[in-house]
C-alpha positions as CSV (number, residue, x, y, z in Angstrom):
1,X,-15.3,-22.8,-14.4
2,X,-14.6,-22.0,-18.0
3,X,-11.2,-23.1,-19.3
4,X,-10.6,-20.6,-22.0
5,X,-7.3,-20.7,-23.8
6,X,-7.1,-17.0,-25.0
7,X,-3.8,-15.3,-25.8
8,X,-3.7,-11.7,-25.9
9,X,-3.0,-10.0,-29.2
10,X,0.7,-9.0,-29.7
11,X,1.2,-5.5,-28.7
12,X,1.9,-3.1,-31.6
13,X,3.8,0.1,-31.3
14,X,2.1,3.3,-31.8
15,X,2.3,4.3,-35.4
16,X,4.1,7.5,-34.7
17,X,7.1,5.6,-33.5
18,X,7.4,3.6,-36.7
19,X,9.4,5.1,-39.5
20,X,7.1,7.1,-42.0
21,X,4.9,10.1,-42.2
22,X,3.3,9.8,-38.9
23,X,6.7,9.7,-37.3
24,X,7.8,12.6,-39.3
25,X,4.8,14.7,-38.2
26,X,5.7,13.8,-34.5
27,X,9.2,15.1,-35.1
28,X,7.9,18.4,-36.7
29,X,5.3,18.8,-33.6
30,X,8.2,18.2,-31.3
31,X,10.2,20.9,-32.9
32,X,7.4,23.4,-32.6
33,X,6.8,22.3,-28.9
34,X,10.3,23.3,-28.2
35,X,9.3,27.0,-28.1
36,X,7.3,26.1,-25.0
37,X,9.2,23.0,-23.7
38,X,12.8,23.4,-24.5
39,X,13.9,19.7,-24.6
40,X,11.5,18.5,-27.2
41,X,13.6,19.4,-30.3
42,X,16.4,17.2,-28.9
43,X,13.9,14.3,-28.7
44,X,12.7,15.2,-32.2
45,X,16.1,14.9,-33.8
46,X,16.9,11.8,-32.0
47,X,13.7,10.2,-33.4
48,X,14.7,11.5,-36.8
49,X,18.2,10.0,-36.6
50,X,16.8,6.6,-35.3
51,X,14.3,6.4,-38.1
52,X,16.3,7.7,-41.0
53,X,17.0,5.3,-43.8
54,X,14.0,3.0,-42.8
55,X,11.1,4.7,-44.9
56,X,10.1,5.6,-48.5
57,X,12.5,7.9,-50.5
58,X,10.1,11.0,-50.1
59,X,9.9,10.6,-46.4
60,X,13.7,10.3,-46.2
61,X,13.9,13.8,-47.5
62,X,11.8,15.0,-44.6
63,X,14.2,13.2,-42.2
64,X,17.3,15.1,-43.8
65,X,15.4,18.4,-43.8
66,X,14.5,17.9,-40.0
67,X,17.9,16.9,-38.9
68,X,19.5,19.8,-40.8
69,X,16.9,22.2,-39.5
70,X,17.9,21.3,-35.9
71,X,21.7,21.6,-36.4
72,X,21.7,24.6,-38.5
73,X,19.2,26.3,-36.1
74,X,21.5,25.5,-33.2
75,X,24.4,26.9,-35.1
76,X,22.5,30.1,-35.8
77,X,21.4,30.2,-32.2
78,X,25.0,30.0,-30.9
79,X,26.0,32.8,-33.3
80,X,23.2,34.9,-31.9
81,X,24.4,34.2,-28.3
82,X,27.8,35.4,-29.2
83,X,26.4,38.5,-30.9
84,X,24.3,39.4,-28.0
85,X,27.4,41.3,-26.7
86,X,26.9,43.6,-29.7
87,X,23.1,43.7,-29.0
88,X,22.5,42.4,-32.6
89,X,22.1,38.9,-31.1
90,X,18.5,39.7,-29.8
91,X,17.3,40.6,-33.3
92,X,19.2,37.5,-34.7
93,X,17.3,35.3,-32.1
94,X,14.0,36.4,-33.5
95,X,15.2,35.8,-37.1
96,X,16.3,32.4,-36.1
97,X,13.0,31.6,-34.5
98,X,11.0,32.7,-37.6
99,X,13.5,30.8,-39.9
100,X,12.9,27.6,-37.8
101,X,9.1,27.9,-37.5
102,X,9.0,28.6,-41.4
103,X,11.1,25.4,-42.1
104,X,8.9,23.2,-39.8
105,X,5.6,24.5,-41.2
106,X,6.9,24.1,-44.9
107,X,8.0,20.6,-44.0
108,X,4.5,19.9,-42.4
109,X,2.7,21.1,-45.5
110,X,4.8,19.0,-47.8
111,X,4.4,16.1,-45.6
112,X,0.6,16.4,-45.5
113,X,0.6,16.5,-49.3
114,X,2.8,13.4,-49.4
115,X,5.5,15.4,-51.2
116,X,9.3,15.3,-50.8
117,X,11.2,18.2,-49.8
118,X,12.7,19.6,-52.9
119,X,16.1,20.8,-51.6
120,X,16.4,18.9,-48.3
121,X,20.1,20.1,-47.8
122,X,19.3,23.7,-48.1
123,X,20.6,26.1,-45.5
124,X,17.8,28.7,-46.0
125,X,14.3,27.7,-46.9
């Protein structure tokens, strides 16, 4: 019998869980997956809140952008729900979906270029 004294390497977390560009890309992907699986944007915003303040300054703008995208999108969606009584809400739902997708895609593009979001606190695009 061989008496080997090997210790397993310490387990590292997946890179997408650590604060930084990989985590931010996971948040954006979770946001887009929300159109198919409804709960994933909630998971994404929780991840963004947990990792905000723990990364480089340019990535921090993406966390702010993503968090604001979630809450403003939720607000716009609630307004659309109320306006469905007037039949305007159905059109507003489409507009909110387009707005949400555009913001996420713009964030993903900037993240791929390693650029910050220029106006992360913007309400529009």
